[in-house]
C-alpha positions as CSV (number, residue, x, y, z in Angstrom):
1,M,-35.3,-8.9,14.6
2,L,-32.9,-9.5,11.8
3,N,-29.7,-10.0,14.0
4,H,-28.6,-13.0,13.5
5,K,-30.8,-14.3,10.5
6,D,-29.4,-16.0,7.3
7,Y,-29.5,-13.1,4.7
8,S,-29.2,-15.5,1.8
9,K,-32.8,-16.4,3.0
10,L,-34.6,-13.5,3.7
11,D,-36.8,-12.2,0.9
12,T,-36.5,-8.9,-1.1
13,N,-38.5,-6.8,1.0
14,E,-36.8,-7.7,4.0
15,L,-33.9,-7.4,2.7
16,K,-34.3,-3.7,1.4
17,E,-35.9,-2.6,4.8
18,H,-32.8,-4.0,6.6
19,Y,-30.4,-2.2,4.0
20,E,-32.3,1.0,4.9
21,V,-31.5,0.6,8.7
22,L,-28.1,-0.2,7.9
23,N,-27.5,2.7,5.2
24,E,-28.8,5.3,7.8
25,K,-26.3,4.3,10.5
26,Y,-23.7,4.6,7.7
27,D,-24.6,7.7,6.7
28,G,-23.9,8.7,10.4
29,Y,-20.6,7.9,10.2
30,L,-20.1,9.4,7.0
31,S,-21.1,12.7,8.4
32,Q,-18.3,12.4,11.7
33,N,-15.4,12.9,9.3
34,L,-13.5,9.6,10.5
35,S,-9.7,9.1,9.9
36,L,-8.9,5.6,11.3
37,D,-6.1,3.4,9.9
38,M,-6.1,-0.3,9.9
39,S,-3.9,-0.6,7.4
40,R,-0.6,-2.3,8.4
41,G,0.0,-4.4,11.5
42,K,2.0,-2.0,13.6
43,P,2.3,-2.1,17.3
44,S,0.5,0.6,19.3
45,A,2.4,3.3,21.1
46,E,1.6,1.4,24.6
47,Q,3.6,-1.6,23.0
48,L,6.6,0.5,22.2
49,E,6.6,1.9,25.6
50,L,7.2,-1.6,26.9
51,S,10.7,-1.6,25.5
52,K,11.8,2.0,25.7
53,E,14.3,1.1,28.8
54,M,16.3,-0.8,26.1
55,L,17.3,2.8,25.0
56,N,19.4,3.5,28.3
57,I,20.5,0.0,28.8
58,V,24.0,0.4,27.0
59,S,25.6,3.5,28.1
60,T,29.1,5.3,27.9
61,H,30.0,3.8,31.4
62,D,29.5,0.3,30.3
63,D,31.8,-2.3,28.8
64,L,30.9,-2.2,24.9
65,H,32.3,-5.4,24.5
66,A,31.0,-8.8,23.4
67,E,31.6,-11.8,25.5
68,D,34.3,-12.9,22.9
69,G,36.0,-9.7,23.5
70,S,34.8,-7.8,20.4
71,D,34.6,-4.4,20.5
72,C,31.0,-3.6,19.6
73,L,31.8,0.2,18.7
74,N,34.4,-0.9,15.8
75,Y,34.0,-2.9,12.6
76,G,33.8,-6.8,12.2
77,V,31.7,-9.8,13.5
78,I,29.7,-9.7,10.1
79,D,27.3,-12.6,11.6
80,G,26.5,-11.6,15.1
81,I,28.3,-11.1,18.5
82,P,28.2,-14.9,20.5
83,E,25.4,-13.7,23.2
84,A,23.2,-12.6,20.5
85,K,23.2,-15.9,18.5
86,R,22.6,-17.6,21.7
87,F,19.7,-15.9,22.1
88,F,18.2,-16.3,19.1
89,S,19.5,-19.7,18.8
90,N,17.3,-20.6,22.0
91,M,14.4,-18.6,20.5
92,L,14.4,-20.7,17.2
93,G,15.8,-23.9,18.5
94,V,18.8,-24.0,16.2
95,S,22.4,-24.1,17.1
96,T,24.5,-21.2,17.4
97,K,26.6,-22.4,14.4
98,E,23.6,-22.0,12.5
99,I,22.6,-18.4,13.0
100,I,23.6,-15.1,11.2
101,I,22.5,-11.9,13.0
102,G,21.5,-9.2,10.4
103,G,20.4,-5.5,10.9
104,N,16.7,-4.4,11.9
105,S,14.7,-6.3,9.3
106,S,14.1,-9.7,8.5
107,L,12.3,-8.6,5.5
108,N,15.8,-7.1,4.3
109,M,17.2,-10.3,4.8
110,M,14.9,-12.2,2.6
111,F,15.2,-9.7,0.1
112,D,19.2,-10.4,0.5
113,A,18.7,-13.7,0.2
114,I,16.8,-14.1,-3.1
115,S,19.2,-11.2,-4.4
116,R,22.1,-13.4,-3.6
117,A,20.5,-16.3,-5.1
118,M,19.4,-14.9,-8.5
119,L,23.4,-13.3,-9.0
120,Q,25.2,-16.2,-7.2
121,G,22.9,-19.4,-6.9
122,V,22.6,-21.1,-3.3
123,Y,24.9,-23.8,-1.5
124,G,24.7,-26.7,-3.8
125,G,22.9,-25.6,-6.9
126,A,24.4,-25.6,-10.4
127,A,23.8,-22.1,-11.2
128,N,22.3,-18.6,-10.5
129,W,18.4,-18.1,-10.2
130,G,18.7,-15.3,-12.5
131,K,19.9,-17.3,-15.4
132,A,16.6,-18.6,-16.7
133,P,12.8,-18.0,-15.6
134,I,12.1,-19.0,-11.8
135,K,8.7,-19.3,-9.8
136,F,7.8,-19.5,-6.2
137,I,4.8,-21.4,-4.6
138,C,2.7,-18.7,-2.6
139,P,0.4,-20.0,-0.2
140,T,-2.6,-18.0,0.0
141,P,-3.6,-15.8,1.5
142,G,-0.4,-14.6,2.5
143,Y,1.7,-11.8,3.4
144,D,2.0,-9.3,0.9
145,R,5.4,-8.3,0.9
146,H,6.6,-11.6,0.3
147,F,4.8,-11.4,-3.0
148,A,6.4,-7.8,-3.6
149,I,10.1,-9.4,-3.5
150,C,8.9,-12.0,-6.0
151,E,7.5,-9.0,-8.3
152,F,10.8,-7.1,-8.1
153,F,12.8,-9.9,-9.2
154,N,10.1,-11.3,-11.9
155,I,9.7,-14.3,-10.2
156,E,6.4,-16.2,-11.2
157,M,4.3,-16.9,-8.3
158,I,1.9,-20.0,-8.2
159,L,-1.0,-19.9,-5.8
160,V,-1.6,-22.7,-3.7
161,D,-4.5,-22.6,-1.1
162,L,-3.8,-22.4,2.4
163,T,-5.8,-24.7,4.4
164,H,-6.5,-24.9,8.7
165,E,-3.4,-26.8,8.9
166,G,-1.0,-25.4,6.2
167,P,-0.5,-25.3,2.5
168,D,-2.3,-27.9,0.3
169,M,0.7,-29.9,0.3
170,D,-1.0,-32.5,-2.3
171,T,-0.7,-29.7,-4.8
172,V,2.6,-28.4,-3.6
173,E,4.1,-31.8,-3.6
174,D,2.7,-32.6,-7.4
175,L,4.2,-29.2,-8.4
176,V,7.8,-29.2,-7.2
177,R,8.2,-32.8,-8.2
178,A,7.4,-32.0,-11.8
179,D,9.0,-28.2,-12.5
180,D,12.7,-27.7,-11.7
181,S,12.0,-24.2,-12.4
182,I,10.1,-23.7,-9.0
183,K,12.9,-22.7,-6.4
184,G,11.1,-21.7,-3.9
185,I,7.8,-21.7,-1.2
186,W,7.1,-18.8,0.8
187,C,5.8,-19.7,4.5
188,V,4.7,-18.1,7.6
189,P,4.2,-20.9,9.5
190,K,3.2,-19.6,12.9
191,Y,0.2,-17.5,13.3
192,S,0.1,-16.7,9.6
193,N,-0.4,-13.6,7.9
194,P,-3.3,-13.2,7.4
195,E,-5.3,-16.5,8.3
196,G,-3.5,-16.7,12.1
197,I,-3.1,-20.5,11.3
198,T,-0.3,-22.8,12.7
199,Y,1.3,-25.3,10.5
200,S,0.7,-28.9,11.6
201,D,3.6,-31.4,12.2
202,Q,2.6,-33.4,9.2
203,I,2.7,-30.2,7.0
204,V,6.1,-29.3,8.3
205,D,7.3,-33.1,7.7
206,R,5.8,-33.2,4.2
207,L,7.4,-29.7,3.3
208,A,10.9,-31.1,4.8
209,S,10.7,-34.7,3.2
210,M,9.0,-33.9,-0.3
211,D,10.8,-34.8,-3.5
212,T,11.7,-31.5,-5.6
213,K,12.9,-31.6,-9.1
214,A,15.0,-28.3,-8.4
215,K,17.8,-29.5,-6.4
216,D,18.4,-26.1,-4.8
217,F,14.9,-25.6,-3.7
218,R,14.6,-23.6,-0.4
219,I,11.5,-22.9,1.6
220,F,11.8,-19.3,3.0
221,W,10.1,-19.8,6.5
222,D,9.3,-16.6,7.7
223,D,8.6,-17.2,11.5
224,A,7.8,-13.8,12.2
225,Y,5.3,-14.6,15.0
226,T,7.1,-17.1,17.0
227,V,6.6,-15.5,20.2
228,H,3.5,-13.7,19.7
229,H,1.0,-15.7,21.8
230,L,-2.5,-14.3,23.0
231,T,-3.2,-17.1,24.9
232,N,-1.6,-19.4,27.6
233,T,-1.8,-22.6,25.6
234,P,0.2,-21.2,22.5
235,D,0.1,-23.4,19.3
236,P,3.1,-25.4,18.8
237,L,5.3,-25.6,15.7
238,K,7.6,-28.6,15.0
239,N,11.0,-27.5,14.1
240,I,11.5,-27.4,10.4
241,L,15.4,-27.3,10.4
242,T,15.6,-30.3,12.3
243,A,12.7,-32.0,10.1
244,C,14.9,-31.2,6.9
245,K,18.0,-33.0,8.8
246,E,16.1,-35.7,9.6
247,A,14.5,-36.2,5.9
248,G,18.0,-35.6,4.4
249,H,17.3,-32.3,3.0
250,A,19.4,-30.4,5.8
251,D,20.2,-27.2,3.3
252,R,16.3,-26.8,2.2
253,V,15.3,-24.2,4.7
254,F,16.1,-20.6,5.3
255,M,14.6,-19.3,8.8
256,F,14.0,-16.0,9.5
257,S,12.9,-13.8,12.4
258,S,13.1,-10.8,14.3
259,T,12.4,-8.5,17.0
260,S,10.5,-6.0,15.3
261,K,7.3,-6.7,17.1
262,I,9.2,-7.5,20.4
263,T,10.9,-4.4,20.8
264,F,11.0,-1.7,17.8
265,P,10.0,-2.1,14.6
266,G,12.4,0.6,13.2
267,A,15.5,-0.5,15.7
268,G,15.0,-4.3,16.0
269,V,17.3,-7.2,15.4
270,A,16.8,-9.7,12.6
271,V,18.0,-13.4,12.0
272,L,18.7,-15.8,9.5
273,A,19.0,-19.6,10.6
274,A,19.9,-22.3,8.0
275,S,22.4,-25.3,8.1
276,E,26.0,-24.5,8.6
277,D,26.7,-25.4,4.9
278,N,24.5,-22.9,3.6
279,L,25.7,-20.2,6.2
280,N,29.1,-20.9,5.2
281,F,28.3,-19.9,1.6
282,I,26.2,-17.0,2.7
283,R,29.1,-15.7,5.0
284,K,31.4,-15.4,2.1
285,Q,29.1,-13.0,0.2
286,I,27.9,-11.1,3.1
287,S,31.5,-10.2,4.0
288,I,31.6,-8.3,0.5
289,Q,28.3,-6.6,1.5
290,T,29.3,-5.2,4.8
291,I,32.1,-5.1,7.5
292,G,29.3,-5.8,10.3
293,P,25.8,-4.8,11.5
294,D,25.0,-3.0,14.2
295,K,26.5,-4.7,17.1
296,I,25.4,-2.2,19.7
297,N,21.7,-2.8,18.8
298,Q,22.4,-6.7,19.2
299,L,24.3,-5.8,22.7
300,R,21.1,-3.7,24.0
301,H,18.8,-6.4,23.0
302,V,20.4,-9.0,24.7
303,R,21.0,-7.4,28.1
304,F,17.1,-6.1,27.8
305,L,15.6,-9.7,26.8
306,R,18.3,-11.5,28.8
307,D,16.8,-15.0,28.2
308,L,13.7,-16.9,27.0
309,D,12.1,-16.7,30.7
310,H,12.6,-13.2,30.6
311,L,11.5,-12.9,26.8
312,K,8.2,-15.2,27.9
313,L,7.3,-12.2,30.6
314,H,7.9,-9.3,28.1
315,M,5.7,-11.2,25.4
316,E,2.8,-11.4,28.0
317,K,3.0,-7.6,28.6
318,H,2.4,-7.5,24.8
319,A,-0.4,-10.1,24.7
320,A,-2.3,-8.0,27.7
321,I,-2.4,-5.2,25.2
322,I,-3.1,-6.8,22.1
323,K,-5.7,-9.6,23.1
324,P,-8.7,-7.1,24.2
325,K,-8.2,-5.8,21.1
326,F,-8.4,-9.0,19.5
327,D,-11.3,-10.2,21.4
328,L,-13.3,-6.5,20.6
329,V,-13.0,-7.7,16.9
330,L,-13.7,-11.3,17.1
331,N,-17.1,-10.2,19.4
332,K,-17.8,-7.7,17.1
333,F,-17.7,-9.7,14.1
334,E,-19.7,-12.4,16.1
335,S,-22.3,-10.1,17.4
336,E,-23.0,-8.2,13.9
337,L,-21.8,-10.9,11.2
338,G,-22.4,-14.0,13.0
339,G,-25.3,-16.1,11.6
340,K,-26.2,-14.1,8.5
341,N,-23.9,-16.3,6.2
342,I,-21.9,-13.3,4.5
343,A,-18.6,-13.4,6.4
344,F,-16.3,-15.7,7.9
345,W,-13.1,-15.7,10.0
346,N,-10.5,-17.5,12.1
347,K,-10.0,-17.0,15.6
348,P,-5.9,-17.0,15.9
349,N,-4.2,-17.8,19.3
350,G,-1.3,-15.3,18.4
351,G,0.2,-13.1,15.7
352,Y,-0.9,-9.7,14.4
353,F,-3.8,-10.2,12.0
354,I,-7.5,-11.4,11.7
355,S,-8.6,-12.6,8.2
356,L,-12.2,-11.9,7.5
357,N,-13.6,-13.5,4.1
358,T,-17.0,-11.9,2.7
359,L,-19.2,-13.6,0.0
360,D,-17.3,-13.9,-3.2
361,G,-17.1,-10.5,-5.4
362,C,-17.6,-8.2,-2.4
363,A,-14.1,-7.3,-0.6
364,Q,-13.1,-4.5,-2.8
365,A,-16.4,-2.9,-2.5
366,V,-16.3,-3.2,1.4
367,V,-12.9,-1.9,1.4
368,S,-13.8,1.3,-0.7
369,M,-17.1,2.1,1.0
370,A,-14.8,1.8,4.7
371,A,-12.7,4.1,3.0
372,K,-15.4,6.5,2.0
373,A,-16.4,6.5,5.7
374,G,-12.7,7.4,7.1
375,V,-11.6,3.8,7.8
376,K,-8.7,2.8,6.1
377,L,-8.1,-1.0,5.6
378,T,-5.1,-3.3,3.8
379,N,-6.1,-3.2,0.2
380,A,-8.7,-6.1,-0.9
381,G,-6.3,-8.5,-2.8
382,A,-3.0,-7.6,-1.0
383,T,-3.1,-10.7,0.6
384,F,-2.7,-12.3,-3.0
385,P,-0.1,-12.5,-5.7
386,Y,-0.2,-9.5,-8.1
387,G,-3.0,-7.8,-5.5
388,Q,-5.6,-10.0,-7.3
389,D,-7.7,-12.4,-4.8
390,P,-9.5,-14.5,-7.4
391,R,-12.5,-14.7,-5.5
392,D,-12.6,-11.0,-4.1
393,R,-13.3,-11.9,-0.5
394,N,-10.3,-11.8,1.6
395,I,-9.7,-8.8,3.9
396,R,-6.9,-8.6,6.2
397,I,-7.8,-7.1,9.6
398,A,-4.9,-5.3,11.6
399,P,-6.3,-4.6,15.3
400,T,-3.0,-3.9,17.1
401,Y,-2.5,0.0,16.5
402,P,-5.6,1.9,17.1
403,S,-6.6,2.6,20.6
404,L,-9.5,0.5,21.7
405,T,-12.0,3.1,21.1
406,E,-10.6,3.9,17.6
407,L,-11.1,0.1,16.8
408,E,-14.3,-0.3,18.0
409,T,-15.9,2.7,15.8
410,A,-13.5,0.9,12.8
411,I,-15.0,-2.2,13.2
412,E,-18.2,-1.2,13.8
413,V,-17.9,0.9,10.1
414,L,-16.4,-2.5,8.4
415,C,-19.6,-4.4,9.9
416,L,-22.0,-2.1,8.7
417,C,-20.1,-2.1,5.0
418,V,-19.9,-5.8,5.2
419,Q,-23.6,-6.0,5.8
420,L,-24.5,-3.6,3.0
421,V,-22.5,-4.9,0.1
422,S,-23.7,-8.2,1.1
423,I,-27.3,-7.2,1.1
424,N,-26.8,-5.4,-2.4
425,K,-25.3,-8.5,-3.8
426,F,-28.3,-10.8,-2.9
427,L,-30.8,-7.8,-4.1
428,I,-28.9,-8.0,-7.6
429,Q,-28.8,-11.7,-7.8
430,A,-32.9,-11.5,-6.9
431,V,-33.3,-9.3,-10.3
């Protein structure tokens, strides 16, 4: 049996024999005309069903005023109704004075934050970022849409390794200390996309306290998965805004989050948290951009989610749907790829992704081979700036959207492809 044998230690005949057996299975999937999509981390229909009663929670017969008397049907309140600020301030551990409520997308708020900085600079900065070429630090593997924003604004991206505790801070500190054109760093600090790691307290403290040559340096803290736990022992994450204040850099961080994967991705509520000085600076700018976001949506979210206790119960329902899918993927990886020295993966305690690392030089071939069998994965390289994985090994697995049956088939195909591509690599090396 070759089930858990180290492929790198098999001789050529053994590898060829095993390749033939696996290839026959792969051909069987080719004949099925599969069409399975695991390319994005979307909630399933079953998850969306959990929040549908929210659509009826605000009616024409209800009082549609915020608690401060603001008419939610009319113009005004550009930074969020009080009850929404209070809910999200509790969720993120910040003051209500440190919150701006946006539209449905935190990505939109991140894009706008950089766009404003390019045109107008940031609070305390001497000039707008668009006056000269600038750079961002990108811990990798990371979130492709962060990288797309940088590409859009012609911001040079500097790759830094993401360790099991967070960014490689020795490298980060050396970079920001020496170069005043480095204006920011992207961070997904909890259950990161795609690695599923959570930053340690030490990493948070070092980010907050490090010396930066650019006095207008900003941490873009995308706390997308802050309440998306899969276990009863969630990863703790130190509060970055508090850490920045204690380090004397209160204005250093922009925190972002949303309800996109809590309620509806297409109709959620996004938030930006930062120092009061940062937000006062930003409010003047967004008052030109908008007369107010969707206050009815804020109202329905607050009335549906209520408080942190009710939010916790709601997220436990999500976990009950998602965790079996994560377990299925991880168990398949262990049974099909474990012990063979051809692939490695993390076991996250939350979030939406599992990061699979193949042998160097194999990820693109695996993704292409899976696509031919009808299984669509996130493009190889997507988790790196410019879509280029230097080692061509990382594949982001998004298990939430398919049904369990579909997911099982998709992962079986994926595991076959990883094995076939790996064996082929060993055979080429043996020539």
